[in-house]
C-alpha positions in Angstrom: 161.3 65.8 68.4 157.8 68.1 68.9 155.8 68.8 66.3 154.5 72.9 66.8 150.8 73.3 66.8 149.1 76.8 66.8 145.3 77.7 67.4 143.3 80.5 65.9 139.7 81.3 66.0 137.5 83.7 63.8 134.3 83.9 62.9 134.7 83.6 59.4 131.7 85.3 57.8 132.9 84.5 55.3 136.8 83.7 55.0 138.4 86.3 53.4 142.1 87.6 52.3 142.6 88.8 55.6 142.2 85.5 57.1 143.7 83.4 54.4 147.0 86.3 55.1 146.8 85.4 58.7 147.1 81.8 58.5 149.7 81.5 55.6 152.0 83.7 58.1 151.3 81.2 60.9 152.2 78.3 58.8 155.5 79.5 58.3 156.4 79.0 62.4 154.1 76.0 63.4 154.0 72.5 62.0 149.9 72.4 62.1 147.5 74.9 62.4 143.9 74.2 65.0 141.4 76.7 63.4 138.5 77.2 65.4 135.2 78.2 63.9 134.1 80.5 66.5 130.2 81.4 67.3 129.5 77.9 65.2 125.8 77.9 66.3 125.2 80.9 64.8 123.8 81.1 60.9 121.4 82.6 59.1 121.6 86.0 60.1 123.0 88.6 58.7 126.0 89.1 60.8 126.5 85.3 61.0 124.8 84.1 57.6 127.1 81.1 56.7 126.5 78.0 58.5 129.6 76.2 60.2 129.6 73.5 57.7 129.8 75.9 55.0 132.3 77.5 56.6 134.5 74.6 57.2 134.0 74.0 53.5 135.2 77.5 52.9 138.5 76.7 55.0 139.1 73.7 53.2 138.9 75.0 49.6 140.7 77.8 50.2 143.5 76.2 51.8 144.0 73.3 49.4 147.0 74.4 47.8 148.7 75.8 50.4 151.4 73.7 52.5 149.9 73.5 55.9 148.3 71.1 57.8 145.3 72.0 59.8 142.3 71.0 61.3 139.0 73.0 61.2 136.8 73.0 64.3 133.3 74.0 64.7 133.1 75.7 68.4 129.9 77.0 70.0 129.8 80.4 72.1 129.4 79.3 75.9 128.6 82.9 76.9 130.8 81.8 80.0 134.4 83.6 79.6 135.6 82.2 82.8 135.7 78.6 81.1 135.9 79.5 77.1 139.8 78.4 76.8 138.8 75.1 79.2 135.8 74.6 76.4 138.0 75.2 73.2 140.7 72.6 75.2 138.4 70.3 75.1 137.5 70.6 71.6 140.1 70.7 69.8 144.0 68.3 69.2 146.1 69.5 71.4 148.1 73.4 70.4 151.3 74.7 71.9 150.2 79.1 71.6 147.3 80.9 70.2 147.6 83.7 67.2 144.7 86.0 67.7 144.5 89.8 67.6 141.0 89.8 70.0 141.9 91.5 73.0 139.1 89.2 75.0 140.8 85.7 73.2 144.3 87.6 74.0 143.6 87.7 77.7 141.6 84.9 78.7 144.4 82.5 76.9 147.4 84.8 78.6 145.6 84.4 82.1 145.4 80.2 81.3 149.2 80.6 80.9 149.3 79.5 77.0 151.5 81.9 75.1 149.7 84.1 72.5 151.4 85.9 69.6 149.7 88.8 67.9 149.7 87.8 64.0 150.3 91.2 61.5 146.6 92.0 59.9 146.5 92.8 56.2 144.3 95.6 55.5 142.1 95.4 58.0 139.6 98.0 56.7 139.1 96.3 53.8 139.6 93.1 54.6 136.7 91.8 57.5 133.7 90.0 56.9 131.4 93.3 57.9 133.0 94.9 54.9 132.5 91.4 52.3 128.7 91.2 53.7 128.0 95.0 52.9 129.3 94.6 49.1 127.1 91.4 49.2 124.2 93.3 49.8 124.9 96.4 48.0 125.6 94.5 45.0 129.3 95.8 44.6 132.8 93.9 43.8 132.7 91.1 47.2 134.6 88.7 44.7 138.1 91.0 45.4 138.1 90.3 49.4 137.8 86.4 49.3 140.1 83.6 47.9 138.5 82.4 44.3 137.5 78.9 46.2 135.5 80.4 48.9 133.8 82.7 46.3 133.0 79.5 44.4 131.6 78.0 47.9 129.3 81.2 48.3 128.1 80.6 44.7 127.4 77.3 45.1 124.9 78.3 48.5 123.4 80.8 46.9 125.1 82.9 49.9 124.7 86.4 49.0 120.9 85.6 48.1 120.3 84.1 51.1 122.1 87.0 52.7 120.2 89.5 51.1 117.3 87.4 52.3 118.2 87.4 56.2 118.7 91.2 55.9 115.6 92.2 55.1 112.8 93.2 57.9 109.2 92.8 57.8 108.9 96.3 56.5 111.1 95.9 53.7 
């Protein structure tokens, strides 16, 4: 019997309840999930405040109780879309299909002949990394948008303070 394994990529800056909802939905269809942590080389900037290692921790802790076998793999940006899919394939366990709502990701995998499914997105306006980061900067309730385990990781690394510091300019 062939094990069904899927690939799902995101920046996870940070991992939020929208990601959790998509992943638990995918888990109903597949045996294992390869989670690509995109833009892995980026950290300590306002759009990408967390390191790849910190994002691996967020995902691991958030999915600890979810019944899904997963691999969280950091993947650096290539800036060369034509070879991006082969780069992904070279960095991950083999997979049969891809889940994504990103139009470029969908197009690149389809061109490579890999089946792509577009998962339903949960409250896309509220559950987004940019909204979580905005709330952190404005001292608003960001914790309600992320799994408790992710809030714990962000607290452990003093992530809110980091985001506030790296979002300042020389003119503040």
